[in-house]
C-alpha positions, 0 to 999 in steps of 0.5 A: 309844683308842676311836672315841668318845674319838678323835672327842671329842678331834678335836672338842676340837681343832676347838673350839680352832681355832674359839676362835682364829678368834673371838679373831682376829675380835674383834681385827680388829674392835677399833678400836685394832687397825684404827687401829694395825695395819690403817691404821698398819702394813698400809697406811701403814708398808708403803706407806712401805717399798714406796717405799723399796724403789725409792729409788736413794739406798739400798743394794741391801741396804737396798732389799731389806730395805724390800721384804721389810718392805713384803711383811709386810702381805701375809703378815700378811693371809694369816695372819689370813685363814687363821686365820678360814678354818680356824675356819670349817671347824672350825665345820662339822667340829664339827657333822659330828663331833657327829652322828657322835659321836651315832651312835657313842654310839647304836651303843655303847648298842645293843651 
């Protein structure tokens, strides 16, 4: 595989990461997502699980399960943020890779 082909493949992968970021941003901006996931699950449901995790009337295993469920909000938020950050970085990388690709193509035409 030539350097040009390798760079074109890297650009395609980076653009796919950007597309995933764009989908996530559209999803998190959606009113239904905000109502059901952000408010309903990440705030209300996880808060309920947090309270259950301290309920002495529950078994130790049930409290541990409730705590694990409450932590789901944090894990989900980190995952969402990671997708957005990776997409932002990929966007920057595409610009740099396109510049490098243009240079390689110019060198290829000269030689």
